[in-house]
C-alpha positions in Angstrom: -0.1 -0.1 0.1 1.5 3.4 -1.0 2.3 5.8 1.9 0.1 8.9 1.9 1.5 12.2 0.9 -1.2 13.9 2.9 0.5 15.2 6.3 -2.6 14.7 8.4 -2.9 11.1 7.1 0.9 10.5 7.8 0.6 11.9 11.2 -2.2 9.6 12.2 -0.2 6.6 10.9 3.1 7.5 12.8 1.3 7.8 16.2 2.7 5.3 18.7 3.3 5.2 22.3 6.6 6.2 23.8 7.3 2.4 24.7 6.6 1.5 21.2 8.6 4.3 19.6 11.6 3.6 22.0 11.5 -0.1 20.9 12.5 0.8 17.3 16.0 1.6 18.6 18.6 -1.0 18.3 21.8 -1.7 20.4 25.0 0.0 18.9 22.9 2.9 17.5 23.8 6.5 18.3 20.9 8.3 19.9 20.6 12.2 19.7 18.2 13.7 22.7 16.8 17.3 22.4 18.6 19.8 24.7 18.0 21.8 27.7 14.3 22.5 28.5 13.4 21.1 25.2 14.1 17.5 26.5 11.4 15.4 25.3 10.8 13.9 28.9 8.4 11.0 28.0 10.6 9.8 25.6 13.7 9.9 27.9 11.8 8.2 30.8 11.0 5.3 28.1 14.6 5.1 27.1 15.8 5.0 30.8 13.1 2.2 31.6 14.2 0.0 28.6 17.9 0.7 29.2 18.4 -2.9 30.2 17.3 -4.0 26.7 20.3 -2.2 25.1 23.9 -2.5 24.6 26.4 0.0 23.2 23.9 2.8 22.8 25.7 6.2 22.4 23.7 9.0 23.8 24.7 12.4 22.3 23.2 15.5 23.9 24.1 19.2 24.1 22.6 20.2 27.3 20.7 18.3 29.7 18.7 18.7 32.9 18.9 14.9 33.6 15.0 14.4 33.6 16.0 10.5 33.7 19.0 9.4 35.2 20.7 8.4 32.1 24.3 9.4 33.1 23.7 7.2 36.5 22.6 4.3 34.3 25.8 4.6 32.2 27.9 4.8 35.2 26.2 1.7 37.0 26.3 -0.5 34.0 30.0 0.6 33.3 28.8 2.1 30.0 27.2 -1.5 28.8 23.9 -0.2 28.2 24.8 3.6 27.6 27.6 5.6 26.9 27.3 9.3 27.1 28.6 12.3 24.5 28.0 15.6 26.3 28.9 18.3 24.0 27.9 21.0 26.3 28.4 20.3 30.1 26.1 23.2 31.2 22.9 22.3 33.3 20.9 23.5 36.2 22.7 20.6 38.1 26.3 21.2 36.7 28.0 20.1 40.0 26.5 16.7 39.1 28.0 16.8 35.7 31.4 17.9 36.8 31.8 14.5 38.4 31.6 13.0 34.9 33.8 15.1 32.8 34.9 11.8 31.0 31.6 12.1 28.8 32.2 15.7 27.7 33.2 16.6 24.1 34.7 20.0 23.9 33.5 21.7 20.9 32.5 25.3 19.8 28.7 24.9 19.6 28.6 26.8 16.1 30.5 23.7 14.8 28.3 21.1 16.1 25.2 21.3 13.3 28.0 20.7 10.7 29.2 17.7 12.7 25.7 16.2 12.4 25.0 17.1 8.8 28.3 16.0 7.3 27.7 12.7 9.0 31.1 12.7 10.7 29.1 12.0 14.0 26.1 10.3 12.3 23.0 10.3 14.2 20.9 7.1 13.8 17.8 8.2 16.2 16.9 11.7 17.2 14.8 12.1 19.9 13.1 15.6 19.8 9.9 17.4 21.3 7.8 19.8 19.2 4.6 21.6 19.1 1.4 20.4 17.6 1.3 20.8 13.7 0.0 23.7 12.2 -2.6 23.7 9.3 0.3 22.8 6.8 2.0 20.0 9.0 4.8 22.2 10.6 5.8 21.5 14.0 8.1 23.9 16.1 11.1 22.8 18.0 9.9 25.7 20.2 12.3 26.6 23.3 15.4 24.2 21.7 16.3 24.7 18.3 20.2 25.1 18.9 21.6 21.8 17.6 18.4 19.7 17.5 17.3 20.9 14.2 20.7 19.6 12.5 20.2 16.4 14.3 16.8 15.8 13.4 17.3 16.7 9.8 20.3 14.5 9.5 19.2 11.4 11.7 18.1 8.2 10.1 15.1 8.0 12.4 13.3 10.9 14.0 10.9 10.0 17.0 9.2 13.2 18.0 7.2 13.9 21.3 4.4 16.1 20.4 3.6 18.3 23.3 0.7 21.0 23.4 2.8 22.9 26.1 5.7 23.5 23.4 5.3 27.1 22.2 5.3 27.7 18.7 8.5 30.0 18.1 9.2 31.8 14.9 12.4 31.6 12.8 14.1 28.4 11.6 12.5 26.2 14.4 10.2 24.0 12.2 10.2 20.3 11.5 7.5 19.0 9.1 5.4 15.8 10.1 6.5 14.1 6.9 10.2 14.3 8.0 9.7 12.2 11.3 9.3 8.7 11.7 7.3 8.5 15.1 4.9 10.4 16.5 4.4 10.2 20.5 1.5 12.5 21.8 2.3 13.3 25.3 1.3 16.6 27.0 3.4 17.4 30.0 4.9 20.6 31.7 8.2 21.6 30.0 11.2 21.7 32.0 11.9 24.8 33.6 14.7 26.7 35.4 14.0 29.3 37.9 16.1 32.5 37.8 19.2 32.4 39.7 19.1 34.0 43.1 20.5 37.4 43.4 23.7 38.0 45.3 25.6 41.1 46.5 28.5 40.1 44.5 26.9 39.6 41.3 25.0 43.1 41.8 28.6 44.7 42.0 29.7 43.1 39.0 26.7 44.3 37.2 27.0 47.7 38.2 30.8 47.9 37.1 29.8 46.2 33.6 26.7 48.4 33.0 29.1 51.4 32.4 30.7 49.8 29.6 27.1 49.3 27.8 26.0 52.1 25.4 22.5 52.8 24.4 21.9 51.0 21.3 24.4 48.1 21.9 23.2 44.6 20.8 23.7 42.0 23.9 24.9 38.1 24.2 24.5 37.1 27.8 25.7 34.0 29.3 23.9 31.7 31.6 25.2 32.6 35.1 23.6 34.9 38.2 26.6 37.3 37.4 25.3 37.7 33.7 21.6 38.0 34.8 22.6 40.6 37.6 24.2 42.5 34.8 21.1 42.5 32.8 19.0 43.8 35.4 21.8 46.6 36.0 20.9 47.8 32.4 17.3 48.8 33.3 18.1 52.4 32.6 19.6 51.9 29.0 17.7 52.7 25.8 17.2 50.8 22.4 19.3 47.8 23.5 19.2 44.7 21.2 19.5 41.1 21.8 21.4 38.1 19.8 22.3 35.3 22.2 22.5 31.8 22.7 19.9 31.6 25.4 17.0 33.7 25.9 15.9 34.0 29.7 13.4 35.5 32.0 15.5 38.5 32.7 15.5 39.4 28.8 12.0 39.1 28.7 11.8 41.5 31.4 14.1 44.1 29.8 11.9 43.7 26.7 8.6 44.0 28.6 10.0 47.6 30.0 11.2 48.7 26.8 15.0 48.7 27.2 15.4 46.1 24.6 13.9 47.2 21.4 16.1 45.7 18.6 15.6 48.9 16.5 19.4 49.7 16.5 21.1 46.2 16.0 22.0 46.9 12.3 21.1 43.2 11.4 17.8 41.3 12.2 16.5 44.7 13.3 13.2 44.2 15.4 14.0 40.8 16.4 15.1 39.0 19.5 17.4 36.2 18.2 18.5 33.1 19.9 18.9 29.1 19.8 16.7 28.3 22.8 15.1 29.4 25.7 15.8 28.6 29.3 13.2 29.7 32.1 10.0 29.6 33.5 6.5 28.9 32.1 6.0 32.7 31.7 8.9 32.9 29.6 7.4 30.0 27.4 4.3 31.9 26.9 5.9 34.9 26.2 7.5 33.0 23.0 4.4 31.5 21.6 3.6 32.9 18.2 5.5 36.0 19.2 6.5 37.8 15.6 9.4 39.9 17.7 11.2 36.5 18.3 13.3 34.3 16.0 14.9 31.1 17.0 17.9 29.9 14.7 20.3 26.9 14.7 23.5 27.2 16.5 25.7 27.4 13.5 23.8 30.7 12.8 23.3 32.4 16.1 26.8 31.5 17.3 28.8 32.2 13.8 31.2 34.7 14.7 30.6 36.4 11.2 26.9 36.8 12.0 27.7 38.0 15.4 30.2 40.5 14.3 27.5 42.2 11.8 25.6 43.8 14.7 26.1 47.2 15.9 28.2 47.4 19.2 27.8 43.9 19.9 28.6 43.2 23.6 29.4 39.4 24.9 29.0 38.8 28.5 30.3 35.5 29.8 31.4 33.9 33.0 34.7 32.3 33.9 35.4 30.1 36.6 39.0 31.1 36.6 41.4 33.6 34.8 45.0 33.7 35.4 47.4 36.8 35.5 48.0 36.8 31.8 44.3 36.7 30.9 43.8 32.8 29.9 40.3 32.1 30.7 38.7 28.7 32.1 35.0 28.2 32.4 34.8 24.7 33.9 31.7 23.4 35.6 30.8 24.8 39.1 27.6 24.4 41.3 26.8 28.1 41.3 26.5 28.4 37.4 24.4 27.1 34.5 27.3 26.5 32.2 30.6 24.9 31.6 32.7 23.5 28.8 33.7 25.3 25.6 30.2 26.1 24.7 29.8 29.4 22.5 32.1 31.7 24.7 34.6 31.7 22.2 32.4 32.3 19.2 30.7 35.4 20.8 34.1 36.8 22.0 35.7 36.8 18.8 32.6 37.8 16.9 31.8 40.7 19.4 35.5 42.3 19.1 34.7 42.3 15.5 31.6 44.0 15.6 31.5 47.9 15.0 32.2 49.3 18.5 31.8 45.8 19.8 33.2 44.6 23.3 33.8 41.3 25.1 33.4 40.9 28.6 34.5 38.2 31.0 33.2 38.2 34.5 34.0 36.2 37.6 33.5 36.4 41.4 37.0 37.0 42.7 37.0 34.2 45.1 35.2 30.9 45.5 32.0 30.9 47.5 33.7 30.0 50.7 36.4 32.8 50.2 39.3 30.4 50.7 40.6 30.5 47.1 41.1 33.2 44.8 39.4 32.8 41.0 42.3 35.2 39.7 45.1 32.5 39.6 48.9 32.9 38.9 49.1 30.8 35.7 47.0 28.1 34.3 48.0 24.5 35.1 45.5 21.6 34.9 42.6 23.9 33.9 40.9 23.9 30.3 41.6 27.3 28.5 38.4 28.0 26.7 39.5 31.6 25.7 43.1 32.3 24.9 44.8 35.6 26.4 45.0 37.0 22.9 41.4 37.1 22.7 40.4 38.4 26.1 39.4 42.3 26.2 37.5 43.2 29.4 37.6 41.4 32.6 35.3 42.1 35.7 35.0 41.1 39.3 33.1 42.8 42.1 36.2 45.2 42.6 36.3 46.6 38.9 36.7 46.2 35.2 40.1 46.2 33.3 40.7 45.9 29.6 43.6 43.8 28.8 43.5 44.0 25.0 46.8 45.4 23.7 48.5 45.2 27.2 51.9 43.7 28.2 52.0 40.6 30.5 53.4 43.1 33.0 50.3 45.6 32.5 48.1 42.6 32.5 49.5 41.3 35.8 48.9 44.6 37.4 45.5 45.0 36.1 44.2 41.5 37.3 45.6 42.1 40.6 43.8 45.4 40.9 40.4 43.4 40.5 41.3 40.5 42.5 40.2 40.2 46.3 42.4 42.3 48.5 43.2 39.1 50.5 44.9 37.4 47.7 46.9 40.4 46.1 50.1 40.0 47.6 50.5 36.6 47.0 49.5 37.0 43.5 52.1 39.8 43.0 54.5 37.6 44.6 54.0 35.0 42.2 54.1 37.2 39.3 57.4 38.5 40.3 58.8 34.7 40.6 57.6 34.1 37.2 59.2 37.0 35.7 56.1 38.6 34.9 56.8 42.0 36.7 59.8 43.9 37.1 61.8 43.1 40.5 61.6 46.7 41.4 57.9 46.6 41.7 55.7 47.0 44.6 52.1 47.1 45.6 52.5 48.6 49.1 49.3 49.6 50.7 47.4 49.6 47.5 47.2 45.7 47.9 44.4 46.0 50.4 42.8 48.9 48.8 39.1 48.8 47.7 38.3 50.9 44.7 35.4 53.6 45.6 33.3 53.3 42.7 31.1 55.9 44.1 33.5 58.7 43.0 33.1 57.9 39.5 31.3 60.5 37.4 30.7 61.4 33.6 30.5 64.7 32.3 30.3 66.3 28.8 32.5 69.0 27.9 32.1 70.3 24.3 30.6 67.3 23.2 33.1 65.0 24.5 32.6 62.6 27.4 35.1 62.8 30.1 35.0 60.3 32.8 36.1 61.5 36.2 37.3 58.7 38.4 39.9 57.4 41.0 43.2 56.3 39.5 44.0 52.5 39.5 47.2 50.8 39.1 46.8 50.3 35.5 46.8 54.0 34.9 50.5 54.7 35.7 51.5 54.9 32.1 48.6 57.1 31.1 49.4 59.5 34.0 53.0 59.7 33.1 52.0 60.5 29.5 49.9 63.4 30.9 52.6 64.8 32.8 54.8 64.7 29.6 52.1 66.2 27.6 51.7 69.4 29.8 52.8 72.8 28.8 56.0 74.1 30.5 54.2 76.7 32.4 51.6 74.1 33.8 54.5 72.0 34.9 56.1 74.8 36.7 52.8 75.8 38.6 52.3 72.2 39.7 55.9 71.3 40.6 57.5 74.8 41.3 60.5 74.2 39.0 61.2 73.3 35.4 60.9 69.6 34.9 61.2 67.3 31.6 61.6 64.1 33.1 58.7 62.2 35.1 60.1 58.7 35.9 57.8 55.6 36.5 58.7 55.4 40.2 57.2 59.0 40.5 54.1 58.0 38.8 53.7 54.9 40.6 52.9 56.5 43.8 50.0 58.4 42.1 48.4 55.2 40.8 49.4 52.6 43.8 47.0 54.4 46.3 44.8 53.4 49.1 42.3 55.8 48.6 42.2 56.9 52.2 45.6 58.5 53.2 46.6 59.0 49.4 43.8 59.8 46.7 44.2 60.4 43.1 41.3 61.3 40.9 41.8 61.5 37.1 39.8 62.8 34.1 39.9 60.4 31.2 38.5 60.5 27.5 38.4 57.7 24.9 37.8 54.0 25.2 38.2 52.4 28.5 41.5 50.6 28.7 42.8 53.1 25.9 41.7 56.3 27.3 43.7 59.4 27.7 44.3 61.2 30.9 43.7 65.0 30.6 43.3 65.9 34.1 44.9 64.8 37.7 43.8 65.8 41.1 45.7 64.2 44.2 45.8 64.5 47.9 48.3 63.1 50.2 47.8 63.1 54.1 50.0 64.8 56.3 49.9 63.0 59.5 51.3 65.4 61.8 48.4 67.9 60.9 45.6 65.4 59.5 45.3 67.9 56.6 45.4 66.6 52.9 47.8 68.3 50.6 46.3 68.8 47.2 47.5 69.6 43.8 45.9 69.8 40.1 46.9 69.5 36.6 44.7 70.0 33.6 45.7 69.6 30.0 45.7 72.8 28.1 42.6 72.0 25.9 40.4 71.1 28.9 41.4 74.2 31.0 38.6 76.7 31.6 36.0 74.1 31.2 35.1 73.7 34.9 37.0 70.5 35.7 39.0 71.8 38.5 35.7 72.9 40.6 34.7 69.4 39.9 37.8 67.7 40.9 38.4 69.9 44.3 34.6 69.2 45.4 35.2 65.4 44.8 38.7 65.6 46.8 37.1 67.7 49.6 34.3 65.2 49.9 36.5 62.3 49.9 38.9 63.6 52.4 36.1 64.5 54.7 34.4 61.1 54.5 37.9 59.8 55.3 38.3 61.5 58.5 40.6 64.2 57.2 40.4 67.6 58.9 40.9 69.8 55.7 42.8 70.7 52.7 46.1 72.6 52.0 47.7 73.6 48.7 51.2 75.3 48.0 51.4 77.1 45.0 52.7 80.2 43.2 51.5 83.6 44.3 50.6 84.6 40.7 48.5 81.3 40.2 45.1 83.0 40.1 43.1 79.9 38.7 44.2 77.7 42.0 43.4 80.5 44.3 39.9 81.1 42.8 39.2 77.2 42.5 40.1 77.1 46.4 37.5 79.7 47.3 34.7 77.8 45.4 34.7 75.4 48.4 32.0 76.1 51.1 34.7 76.6 53.9 36.7 79.6 55.2 40.2 79.7 53.1 43.3 80.9 54.8 46.0 82.3 52.6 49.6 82.8 53.7 52.5 83.7 51.7 56.1 83.2 53.0 58.0 85.2 50.3 58.4 82.0 47.9 55.0 79.9 47.9 51.5 80.7 48.5 49.8 78.5 51.1 45.9 77.8 50.9 44.0 76.0 53.5 40.8 75.3 54.7 39.1 72.9 57.5 36.0 71.1 56.9 34.5 72.3 60.2 35.0 75.8 59.6 31.9 76.9 56.9 31.9 80.2 55.0 29.8 83.0 56.8 
């Protein structure tokens, strides 16, 4: 009897129970299981129940919530019934999979669909989950397109669990009834993942990173509490876009409040683009028949060329460890939803090639118990998933640094500045022993300093954005360059003599500060990490009087723009909050700008002249009348 060409007739003919469908699998075959929250639970349960009837099955999957204990069965049977090929280790129970690293196949996710389609890794049977067919016989892969579509299209046999709870998602997410071999109708709740709990550390990381993200940027966000906290920190941004491997509840929230509009992506404008969704029932309802959302396979979403076509693409991913030279590891840890090679490398490379793009790697500075630093001297046994040459921005709760284009010595100083203070000394000593920093280098009290992010401020002067912030150890060379660029008259007013040499040790004292007894504020213009210092304001505590001696320099092109007034107010506020009694400055008698600047403070100013230098002073407990 000829097979009907009408899809509805074929659908009826192909219906079977889960047990009947699984019985069509033969020992020795390679079986793909739909990934993440799209896992066909009824089929996986039936496979687990019949495990004793198989030998030599290879289970291929990308990301699994382990709705049935296949890994346990593989382990207990000494891989007689099953062996597991886990391409992406991430899961809500990643600490469980971390104990089974032997099953992991490290690959960039963008390469996996071709692995299936080329039959280099032939799939005998694909177990997938789909929505009910539409009027034309098309069933959506719903919350999990990623590598599932390629597996389904290249498999010898396709067994589809049809679940009315599966949302119908637009994009390249469809499989036709005529292209599957077995239909198992089973309605059940989809697997869900609740948003990771917020933490103070993740919130701080989010605040630091939000400063790097401009209005109109396109986002890729990894699966981690730190990443999601960063997303939440973007609530005040405008016209963001989204192109990422996974869509989550937090992205849905930003879209709902109008932060994500996708209007300025420059590619796939107007569309939220992803490969899969991980989240709650509300997220899946948001996906259903939503024309603003398109899911595509991983070889499209994770393609560095596609990623690079977006305007100001920003990739945000989480590491488990980074060494002082910038090598990144992202192995499985219990607090994350990620691990393995995954798509981090794809997005790091693609984002950096995007016009105005940025790649950000974030991590907590220590392990959860605080006993180990996650910034380590050098990678040893850890798997490197992003090379030091590909790393750009790195963020912890202690700040953000840009490693791109930096020497190994500059990278060491930068990474130590965002490490936990308890580990900075030992990291510095390890770097010295490895020859990564000069033997004359010191950290001093700066080793315990915590960067005062509250002092940061952005202002616009003549259309140019100036960032005013405390100096960091990584600013040493930029401050040195600022002094060399100063006009000779400004050098004389600052140092009281002609000066043509500004040696490194002099500048080190202005960047290796503790932010309490000594403070340096700088004004910078340009891209973070490659910015130019245009102003320096500093104070140094005079212990005998508990007064802070202050000094200022401003590049000639930015003089008369109000920078000095902003700087002296910030310096005074910081000194007062740190328990210092007042300010004192020594300057030339004809330095009228400095005199006028001091008099903008709300305190009584005392002026004395000793025949050589003018002394300006004020005390914080003496307000003007």
